[in-house]
Each structure stands twice: as C-alpha cells, then as structure tokens.
C-alpha positions as CSV (number, residue, x, y, z in Angstrom):
1,M,70.3,63.4,-119.3
2,S,69.4,62.8,-115.7
3,K,66.4,64.5,-114.1
4,A,68.8,66.6,-112.0
5,Y,70.0,68.5,-115.0
6,D,66.8,68.6,-117.0
7,L,66.7,72.1,-118.6
8,G,63.1,72.6,-117.4
9,N,64.3,72.1,-113.8
10,V,67.1,74.6,-114.3
11,A,64.6,77.2,-115.7
12,R,62.3,76.6,-112.8
13,A,65.2,77.0,-110.3
14,A,66.4,80.1,-112.0
15,K,63.3,82.0,-110.9
16,I,63.6,81.2,-107.2
17,K,63.6,84.1,-104.8
18,L,62.4,82.2,-101.8
19,F,63.2,78.6,-100.8
20,I,61.2,76.8,-98.1
21,F,62.4,73.7,-96.2
22,D,60.5,71.0,-94.5
23,V,62.3,69.7,-91.4
24,D,61.8,66.0,-90.5
25,G,63.0,63.9,-93.4
26,V,64.6,66.9,-95.2
27,L,66.7,69.0,-92.8
28,T,67.0,65.8,-90.7
29,D,67.0,62.2,-91.6
30,G,63.5,61.8,-90.2
31,S,64.6,60.0,-87.0
32,L,63.2,61.3,-83.7
33,H,65.5,60.5,-80.7
34,Y,64.0,60.7,-77.2
35,G,66.1,61.1,-74.1
36,P,65.3,59.4,-70.8
37,E,63.2,62.4,-69.6
38,G,61.2,62.4,-72.9
39,E,63.1,65.2,-74.5
40,M,63.3,65.1,-78.2
41,M,66.6,65.5,-80.1
42,K,67.2,66.0,-83.8
43,T,70.4,65.9,-85.9
44,F,71.1,68.5,-88.6
45,H,73.8,68.2,-91.3
46,V,76.3,71.1,-91.1
47,Q,76.8,71.2,-94.9
48,D,73.0,71.8,-95.3
49,G,73.3,74.8,-93.0
50,L,76.1,76.3,-95.1
51,G,74.0,75.8,-98.2
52,I,71.2,77.7,-96.7
53,K,73.6,80.5,-95.7
54,L,74.9,80.6,-99.3
55,L,71.3,81.0,-100.6
56,Q,70.9,83.9,-98.3
57,E,74.1,85.5,-99.4
58,A,72.8,85.3,-102.9
59,G,69.7,87.3,-101.9
60,I,67.4,84.3,-101.8
61,L,65.0,84.3,-98.9
62,T,64.7,81.1,-96.8
63,A,61.9,79.7,-94.6
64,I,60.9,76.6,-92.7
65,I,57.4,75.2,-92.6
66,S,57.1,72.0,-90.5
67,A,54.2,70.0,-89.2
68,R,56.0,69.1,-86.0
69,R,56.7,71.7,-83.2
70,S,60.2,71.7,-81.7
71,P,62.3,74.2,-79.9
72,I,65.3,72.6,-81.6
73,V,64.0,73.8,-85.0
74,V,63.7,77.4,-83.6
75,A,67.3,77.2,-82.4
76,R,68.6,75.8,-85.7
77,A,66.6,78.5,-87.6
78,R,68.1,81.2,-85.4
79,D,71.6,79.8,-86.0
80,L,71.0,80.0,-89.7
81,G,69.3,83.4,-89.8
82,I,66.0,82.0,-91.1
83,E,63.4,84.5,-90.0
84,F,60.2,82.8,-91.1
85,V,59.5,79.6,-89.2
86,H,56.1,78.0,-89.0
87,Q,55.7,74.9,-86.9
88,G,52.7,72.8,-85.8
89,G,49.8,71.3,-87.7
90,H,49.4,69.4,-90.9
91,D,48.0,72.5,-92.7
92,K,51.1,73.8,-94.4
93,L,49.1,75.6,-97.1
94,T,48.0,78.5,-94.8
95,P,51.5,79.5,-93.7
96,F,52.7,79.1,-97.3
97,M,50.0,81.5,-98.5
98,D,50.8,83.9,-95.6
99,L,54.4,83.8,-96.6
100,L,53.5,84.7,-100.2
101,N,51.4,87.6,-99.0
102,K,54.1,88.8,-96.6
103,T,56.9,88.7,-99.3
104,G,54.8,89.8,-102.3
105,L,56.2,86.8,-104.2
106,R,54.3,84.6,-106.7
107,A,54.3,80.8,-106.2
108,D,56.4,80.3,-109.3
109,E,59.2,82.3,-107.5
110,V,59.3,79.8,-104.6
111,G,61.0,76.5,-104.2
112,F,60.1,73.9,-101.6
113,I,61.7,70.6,-100.6
114,G,59.6,68.0,-98.8
115,D,59.2,64.2,-98.3
116,D,55.7,63.3,-97.1
117,V,52.1,63.8,-98.0
118,V,51.6,66.8,-95.7
119,D,54.0,68.6,-98.1
120,L,51.8,68.1,-101.2
121,P,49.7,71.3,-100.9
122,I,52.9,73.3,-101.2
123,L,54.7,71.1,-103.6
124,S,51.8,71.2,-106.0
125,R,51.9,75.1,-106.1
126,V,55.5,76.1,-106.1
127,G,57.6,76.8,-109.2
128,F,60.3,74.4,-108.1
129,A,59.1,71.3,-106.2
130,V,61.9,69.1,-104.8
131,A,61.8,65.8,-103.0
132,V,64.4,63.6,-101.3
133,P,64.9,60.2,-102.8
134,N,63.2,58.3,-99.9
135,A,60.1,60.6,-100.1
136,R,56.6,59.0,-100.3
137,V,55.7,57.9,-103.8
138,D,53.0,60.6,-104.1
139,V,55.6,63.3,-103.3
140,L,58.1,61.8,-105.7
141,S,55.6,61.7,-108.5
142,R,54.8,65.4,-108.2
143,A,58.4,66.7,-107.7
144,H,60.1,68.5,-110.5
145,H,63.5,67.5,-109.0
146,V,64.6,64.6,-106.8
147,T,67.9,65.0,-104.9
148,E,70.5,62.2,-105.0
149,A,71.3,62.7,-101.3
150,H,68.8,61.8,-98.6
151,G,67.3,64.2,-96.0
152,G,69.7,65.1,-93.2
153,R,72.5,63.7,-95.4
154,G,73.2,66.6,-97.8
155,A,70.0,66.9,-99.7
156,V,69.5,70.5,-98.7
157,R,73.0,71.4,-99.7
158,E,72.6,69.7,-103.0
159,V,69.4,71.6,-103.9
160,C,70.9,74.9,-102.6
161,E,73.8,74.5,-104.9
162,F,71.5,73.6,-107.8
163,V,69.5,76.8,-107.2
164,L,72.7,78.9,-106.9
165,R,73.9,77.5,-110.2
166,A,70.5,78.0,-111.9
167,T,70.3,81.6,-110.7
168,G,73.8,82.4,-111.8
169,N,75.0,83.0,-108.2
170,Y,77.2,80.0,-107.6
171,D,80.5,81.5,-108.6
172,K,79.8,84.7,-106.8
173,V,79.0,83.1,-103.4
174,M,81.8,80.5,-103.8
175,A,84.5,83.1,-104.6
176,Q,85.0,83.8,-100.9
177,F,86.3,80.2,-100.4
178,L,88.4,80.1,-103.6
179,V,91.1,82.7,-102.6
C-alpha cells in the first residue's frame, strides 16, 4: 500500500477543519521571476485554486502562511476567498498559533503543506503534515503524506481531494460537476 493511501493518513485527514498552504514551492513551483523593473512574478496552477475552493465549499477553512512577502499572494488569496494570509518572516509558528487562537481549533484539526525547513515548526505540530516530493529531506522525513505532484503543478489539488475524500465530502462537492 502506498504512503498516499495509508489508513493512518486517511484518519488524520478526516479530522481536518482548517488547511494551511505555504506559497513558494507549494502553491508555486518555487521559481521567482523578475521583470526588467525588478518586479516579481509568480505562477499559480488553476487546478490548485479550484481544489482550495472545493475545500471551502465543504466547510473547511483555508489559510496561507508564507515567509516571503508579495502583493501577488494577496491578490491570489483574494481571488480564492482565503481570508487569513500571513506573509513575511521565517517565524511561521507565531501566525500558526494566532490562527489556532482565532479559530478555536486544535492543532490536530489542522493540515499544512510545505516544502522547506521554515515550515517545520508548523509541520511538526499539525494533525496532517504534507510535503511536496521535492521538499527538503528534513521536511520529507517529518511529513505524514507526500504528494505525487510537485508544488505549482497540482500538489495542492491532490491534497485537497485527499482531504475531501477522507472527510467524506468529495462526492458532495463534485456533484455539481457531474450533472
């Protein structure tokens, strides 16, 4: 049985009421593109966005915690209806703890997907820790689940569908497309 369908991972994902996403290397492929005037550009995968919207339709809260600061992330979060967005600084634990306090959720009711060592303080505390396959080895060794798809290439959609199946919401949110 592959790690993706490990019953322990399904049980962990079934408890999820909030899913938090890293940005660079997860919602994007980790590349940073700079224009001639020094402006930074990022590319997001449209299927990942729909996965996030489907989580929200199922009543699962969504959030972004990113070490880098970018107005592009604010725009993408607004497009997706993600209300909680924290950017800037390698300390991701403080905004994570703030989010738990704000929502009243326990850490075991939270999922997080990351790829680099700055994500470890959250990954080591959440109930469902997810990594992309090209994550740093320290992240991979602490993840409960590793996606098959890479960051910015469908990893977020993959984990969203995994959580939707585990929580029993997949058929409900997909029914709108299967008319």
